N, C-alpha and C positions, 0 to 999 in steps of 0.2 A: 369495579362498581356494579352494583345491582341495577336491574332495569328500573326499579322504583326510583332510585336517586337520579336517573338520567331523564326522567319525565320533565317536560316543561311545566310551568305553572298552569298554562292553558290546558294541557293534557290532563293534569291532575284535577283541575276544576271540572272539565268536561266529564271525566269519569265519575266524579262525586255527584254531579247533577244527574248523570245517567243512572246511577245506582239509587239516588234519593232525589227525585225531581222536586220535592218540597224543601230541600235543604237551602234555606234562604241565604245563609252565609256564602255557600259555594256558588249559588246562582248569581248573587250580587257581585262576587269576585269575578265570575266569568263575564258578566256584563261590563265591568270595568276593564277587564283584560282585553275584550274585543272592541271597546269603544273607539280606539284610535285606528284600528285596521279594518274592522268589519262592522260598520255602523248598523247595518240592517240586522245582523245577528245580535249585536249588543241590545238594540231596541227591543227585540223579541224577548230577551231576558228581563229587561227593565219592565216591559209591559206585563209579563207574567207575574212579577213581584207586585206591581201596582194592583193588578186584578185579583190575585190569589192570596196575597199577604199584605193588605193595605196597612196593617199595623207595623210593618217593618219600616220604620221611619227613615233610616239611612237612605233608602231608595229615592226619596223625593228630592233631596238636594242634588244627588249625582245625576238622576234622570233629568232634572231641570237644567243642570249645567250642560249635560249632553245635548239636550234639545237646543239650547242657545248656540252651541258650537255648530249644530246642524242648520242654523238659521231659522229655527221654528220657535220664534219668540212667544207667540200667543199660546202655543202648546206648553212651552216652558212655564209661562205665567200660571196656567191652569194647574200644572203639576205642583209647582211651588205653593200655590194657594191651598191645594188639597193637603199638602204636607203640613202647612200651618194649622189646618183644622185637626188633623190626626195628632200632631204633637201637642196641640192645645188640650185635647181630650186626655192624652197620656200624662199631661203635666210635665212634659219634657222641655223645660225652659231653654236648655242649651241648644237643642236641635231647632226649637222655635226661633231663637235669635239668629241662628245661621240661615235658616230659611227666609226670615224677614229681611236680613241683610242682602241675600241674593235677589230677593224680589225688589228691594229698594234700588239695588244696582241696575236691575233690569229696567225699572221705571225711569231711572236717571238717563239711561241711554236713549229712551224714546222721547 
């Protein structure tokens, strides 16, 4: 087997982000990969996407869910609400409905 095939998903994503820091797909994947084991590192990548690529709508749902798991409910609400605004401008009804459902679930808990 070559060294390339032996790389973990995390290693592959870290290399991709290292080579192309604005690769939204790789950075998003890395944030998801790190979310369960290294929350601070994951949040760094989510934050980067939210600040530098606010049009990358997939980030809002996952970042919101991540924040809920971290017990940061108000921050999650802000992220999900921002995502609703972004997806509304994009006309992305599917993402909007997912974000709204997540926000509704969050509101039901409180």
